[in-house]
Every structure is written in C-alpha cells, then in structure tokens.
PASEBA-1860 file (N, C-alpha, C; in nm, 3 decimals):
! residues 119
1> MREIKFRA> 0.732/1.477/-1.360/0.806/1.483/-1.236/0.830/1.340/-1.187 ~ 0.953/1.311/-1.146/0.985/1.176/-1.100/0.944/1.156/-0.955 ~ 0.921/1.032/-0.922/0.887/0.996/-0.785/1.011/1.007/-0.697 ~ 0.998/1.065/-0.580/1.111/1.079/-0.488/1.110/0.959/-0.395 ~ 1.214/0.875/-0.410/1.226/0.755/-0.328/1.372/0.738/-0.291 ~ 1.395/0.671/-0.181/1.530/0.642/-0.135/1.538/0.497/-0.090 ~ 1.659/0.447/-0.087/1.687/0.323/-0.019/1.815/0.348/0.060 ~ 1.843/0.261/0.154/1.961/0.281/0.239/2.041/0.153/0.249
9> WMGDKILK> 2.172/0.167/0.238/2.264/0.057/0.264/2.296/0.062/0.412 ~ 2.258/-0.043/0.482/2.284/-0.052/0.625/2.418/-0.123/0.639 ~ 2.525/-0.047/0.661/2.659/-0.100/0.656/2.717/-0.147/0.787 ~ 2.634/-0.162/0.890/2.691/-0.208/1.016/2.727/-0.356/1.008 ~ 2.798/-0.405/1.104/2.849/-0.542/1.100/2.739/-0.647/1.117 ~ 2.628/-0.609/1.176/2.521/-0.705/1.200/2.428/-0.715/1.080 ~ 2.386/-0.602/1.027/2.289/-0.599/0.919/2.352/-0.536/0.795 ~ 2.398/-0.618/0.704/2.450/-0.566/0.578/2.342/-0.592/0.474
17> DIVIVSPE> 2.261/-0.493/0.451/2.145/-0.511/0.365/2.102/-0.376/0.309 ~ 2.024/-0.381/0.202/1.965/-0.260/0.147/1.817/-0.262/0.181 ~ 1.769/-0.152/0.234/1.627/-0.140/0.269/1.569/-0.016/0.201 ~ 1.444/-0.025/0.162/1.373/0.089/0.104/1.328/0.178/0.219 ~ 1.349/0.308/0.205/1.308/0.402/0.309/1.213/0.505/0.249 ~ 1.127/0.558/0.331/1.029/0.656/0.285/1.070/0.795/0.328 ~ 1.073/0.889/0.234/1.105/1.026/0.273/0.986/1.094/0.338 ~ 1.014/1.179/0.433/0.911/1.264/0.492/0.938/1.403/0.438
25> ITKFGSAL> 0.846/1.455/0.360/0.866/1.584/0.297/0.779/1.687/0.367 ~ 0.842/1.790/0.417/0.770/1.898/0.484/0.808/2.029/0.418 ~ 0.718/2.125/0.425/0.743/2.254/0.363/0.762/2.360/0.470 ~ 0.870/2.435/0.457/0.898/2.548/0.547/0.909/2.672/0.459 ~ 0.805/2.752/0.458/0.805/2.870/0.371/0.811/2.824/0.226 ~ 0.912/2.870/0.154/0.925/2.832/0.013/1.022/2.716/-0.006 ~ 1.077/2.662/0.103/1.176/2.553/0.093/1.114/2.420/0.132 ~ 1.158/2.314/0.066/1.116/2.179/0.103/1.226/2.113/0.184
33> NIGIKDFI> 1.188/2.045/0.288/1.283/1.970/0.369/1.250/1.822/0.351 ~ 1.346/1.746/0.299/1.324/1.604/0.280/1.406/1.531/0.386 ~ 1.337/1.465/0.476/1.404/1.392/0.583/1.364/1.246/0.582 ~ 1.450/1.164/0.635/1.420/1.021/0.645/1.386/0.993/0.790 ~ 1.266/0.941/0.811/1.215/0.927/0.946/1.198/0.780/0.985 ~ 1.253/0.747/1.100/1.227/0.618/1.166/1.246/0.495/1.078 ~ 1.352/0.491/0.997/1.370/0.369/0.920/1.466/0.272/0.986 ~ 1.537/0.318/1.088/1.617/0.226/1.167/1.538/0.202/1.295
41> EQGEGEYI> 1.473/0.088/1.304/1.384/0.064/1.417/1.458/0.020/1.543 ~ 1.570/-0.048/1.526/1.641/-0.097/1.643/1.786/-0.051/1.639 ~ 1.828/0.017/1.743/1.968/0.055/1.756/2.012/0.158/1.654 ~ 2.140/0.186/1.657/2.197/0.281/1.563/2.297/0.208/1.477 ~ 2.315/0.255/1.357/2.411/0.195/1.266/2.447/0.294/1.158 ~ 2.548/0.261/1.084/2.585/0.347/0.972/2.496/0.315/0.853 ~ 2.464/0.416/0.775/2.383/0.393/0.657/2.423/0.492/0.549 ~ 2.398/0.454/0.426/2.422/0.539/0.310/2.293/0.546/0.232
49> LMQYTGLK> 2.243/0.667/0.209/2.120/0.684/0.132/2.150/0.685/-0.016 ~ 2.062/0.623/-0.093/2.071/0.621/-0.238/1.936/0.664/-0.294 ~ 1.938/0.758/-0.386/1.815/0.814/-0.440/1.774/0.742/-0.568 ~ 1.644/0.727/-0.586/1.585/0.668/-0.706/1.603/0.766/-0.822 ~ 1.647/0.715/-0.936/1.670/0.801/-1.054/1.542/0.837/-1.127 ~ 1.436/0.763/-1.100/1.312/0.782/-1.176/1.309/0.696/-1.301 ~ 1.413/0.615/-1.321/1.423/0.529/-1.439/1.414/0.382/-1.402 ~ 1.376/0.300/-1.499/1.372/0.156/-1.481/1.456/0.091/-1.590
57> DKNGKEIY> 1.515/-0.025/-1.556/1.597/-0.095/-1.654/1.509/-0.173/-1.751 ~ 1.570/-0.250/-1.841/1.494/-0.321/-1.944/1.399/-0.425/-1.887 ~ 1.419/-0.464/-1.761/1.331/-0.561/-1.696/1.228/-0.496/-1.604 ~ 1.225/-0.363/-1.604/1.130/-0.291/-1.520/1.176/-0.268/-1.378 ~ 1.304/-0.300/-1.347/1.358/-0.280/-1.213/1.399/-0.134/-1.195 ~ 1.362/-0.076/-1.081/1.398/0.063/-1.053/1.549/0.079/-1.043 ~ 1.601/0.189/-1.098/1.744/0.217/-1.095/1.772/0.324/-0.991 ~ 1.859/0.290/-0.895/1.897/0.380/-0.788/2.044/0.420/-0.802
65> EGDIIGCE> 2.078/0.531/-0.742/2.217/0.572/-0.727/2.292/0.455/-0.661 ~ 2.409/0.422/-0.712/2.487/0.311/-0.659/2.461/0.178/-0.727 ~ 2.358/0.170/-0.812/2.333/0.046/-0.884/2.438/0.024/-0.992 ~ 2.474/-0.101/-1.010/2.565/-0.140/-1.117/2.480/-0.184/-1.233 ~ 2.509/-0.126/-1.349/2.432/-0.159/-1.468/2.521/-0.224/-1.572 ~ 2.463/-0.311/-1.648/2.533/-0.375/-1.758/2.445/-0.367/-1.882 ~ 2.507/-0.379/-1.995/2.432/-0.386/-2.121/2.515/-0.465/-2.220 ~ 2.453/-0.505/-2.327/2.524/-0.580/-2.429/2.635/-0.495/-2.489
73> NCMNSYIL> 2.753/-0.550/-2.499/2.870/-0.483/-2.558/2.917/-0.359/-2.481 ~ 2.900/-0.359/-2.350/2.954/-0.248/-2.272/3.008/-0.300/-2.139 ~ 3.098/-0.223/-2.079/3.152/-0.259/-1.948/3.052/-0.223/-1.839 ~ 3.055/-0.298/-1.731/2.968/-0.266/-1.618/3.006/-0.128/-1.563 ~ 2.906/-0.048/-1.533/2.924/0.085/-1.476/2.825/0.100/-1.362 ~ 2.840/0.207/-1.286/2.745/0.232/-1.179/2.692/0.375/-1.189 ~ 2.577/0.394/-1.125/2.507/0.523/-1.128/2.552/0.606/-1.010 ~ 2.584/0.733/-1.035/2.622/0.823/-0.927/2.561/0.960/-0.949
81> WEDGAFCI> 2.556/1.038/-0.842/2.505/1.175/-0.846/2.626/1.266/-0.855 ~ 2.634/1.345/-0.961/2.750/1.433/-0.981/2.706/1.559/-1.053 ~ 2.751/1.672/-1.004/2.720/1.802/-1.066/2.570/1.821/-1.089 ~ 2.490/1.778/-0.993/2.346/1.803/-0.998/2.267/1.712/-1.090 ~ 2.325/1.597/-1.128/2.254/1.504/-1.216/2.300/1.361/-1.190 ~ 2.217/1.265/-1.227/2.258/1.126/-1.222/2.345/1.098/-1.343 ~ 2.462/1.037/-1.320/2.558/1.010/-1.427/2.602/0.865/-1.419 ~ 2.675/0.823/-1.521/2.732/0.689/-1.524/2.880/0.700/-1.491
89> SGDNDVVA> 2.930/0.611/-1.406/3.071/0.616/-1.368/3.160/0.612/-1.491 ~ 3.267/0.693/-1.487/3.360/0.697/-1.598/3.311/0.772/-1.719 ~ 3.195/0.837/-1.707/3.135/0.906/-1.820/3.074/1.036/-1.768 ~ 3.083/1.141/-1.843/3.026/1.269/-1.801/2.883/1.288/-1.849 ~ 2.832/1.191/-1.924/2.697/1.204/-1.977/2.593/1.188/-1.867 ~ 2.490/1.268/-1.875/2.378/1.258/-1.783/2.294/1.137/-1.822 ~ 2.244/1.065/-1.724/2.161/0.948/-1.747/2.032/0.991/-1.816 ~ 1.997/0.921/-1.923/1.876/0.954/-1.999/1.783/0.834/-2.006
97> QSDASQWE> 1.655/0.861/-2.015/1.554/0.756/-2.023/1.582/0.662/-2.140 ~ 1.625/0.714/-2.253/1.649/0.630/-2.370/1.759/0.528/-2.345 ~ 1.858/0.564/-2.263/1.966/0.471/-2.231/1.917/0.358/-2.141 ~ 1.832/0.391/-2.046/1.791/0.296/-1.943/1.721/0.173/-2.001 ~ 1.654/0.186/-2.114/1.583/0.073/-2.172/1.677/-0.035/-2.223 ~ 1.806/-0.004/-2.233/1.906/-0.102/-2.277/1.983/-0.163/-2.160 ~ 1.970/-0.107/-2.041/2.048/-0.149/-1.926/1.978/-0.260/-1.849 ~ 2.059/-0.327/-1.766/2.006/-0.423/-1.671/2.079/-0.401/-1.539
105> VIGNIYEN> 2.003/-0.384/-1.431/2.065/-0.370/-1.299/2.116/-0.508/-1.259 ~ 2.248/-0.517/-1.235/2.308/-0.647/-1.203/2.361/-0.653/-1.060 ~ 2.347/-0.545/-0.986/2.393/-0.540/-0.848/2.406/-0.397/-0.803 ~ 2.481/-0.378/-0.694/2.508/-0.243/-0.646/2.649/-0.239/-0.589 ~ 2.703/-0.119/-0.574/2.843/-0.103/-0.535/2.873/-0.144/-0.391 ~ 2.771/-0.164/-0.309/2.793/-0.202/-0.171/2.791/-0.353/-0.151 ~ 2.701/-0.420/-0.220/2.691/-0.565/-0.206/2.776/-0.639/-0.310 ~ 2.803/-0.576/-0.424/2.872/-0.643/-0.534/2.985/-0.559/-0.593
113> PELVKEE> 3.077/-0.509/-0.512/3.182/-0.420/-0.565/3.271/-0.488/-0.669 ~ 3.277/-0.619/-0.666/3.362/-0.691/-0.761/3.311/-0.683/-0.905 ~ 3.187/-0.637/-0.925/3.130/-0.630/-1.059/3.179/-0.510/-1.139 ~ 3.243/-0.413/-1.074/3.298/-0.298/-1.146/3.448/-0.288/-1.120 ~ 3.519/-0.247/-1.222/3.664/-0.229/-1.207/3.692/-0.091/-1.150 ~ 3.800/-0.080/-1.075/3.841/0.050/-1.023/3.876/0.141/-1.139 ~ 3.835/0.267/-1.126/3.865/0.364/-1.232/4.002/0.423/-1.210
END
C-alpha cells in the first residue's frame, strides 16, 4: 500500500510556492474521508492539491501529480491523474514502478511550464 501524501501549489499573487500538506483521514462507517486541515495558516488563497504517486525517481525524489519528468532519449512529460490512475501526459499507459527508476523529476507544471510542450 502506498503512502497517502499531498502537496499544494499556492497560486495566489503573494505566495507562489509548493508546500507539503498532511491529510487528515477520518472514517465514517465504511467510507474514508480524506481532508486537508489547516495548511493555509494566514489568509485565504487559491491552491491546487497534488497527490503523491508512491514512486520515486532515479535520485530518490518523490514523484507527485503535476511533476515534470525527463529521461534519457525521451521528451519531457508530466504526471497526471486520469481514469483512476496516475498516467504520463500524451500517453495512455499507467505509471509503473519499473518506469520510475529511469525518470528524473526536473520541475512541475506550475513553476516550470516551459519545460513541457503544449499537446
């Protein structure tokens, strides 16, 4: 079972940064409710949550949804959640552990959009 972790892109004009957030998991009957609690300490702002894939790149860096990955002899792509699985942009293949050992996280789509070409 993979670890459930999130990070958030704080997209307001004052704080453009990615922060790690902790999920609060509570159980209601047979359902789990995963909420993000108190990670914006001051004021309100827009944010985008990105979930941890449970995978690490060739350097041991955690791979999150929205990360831009590169590898030798391939175009830069990014990780997205689609049809109930983590996938690679422009590809319908589900992200697999065996692939991740060849990748390197080189940025993310919020801070480094210039690293990927529009599809």
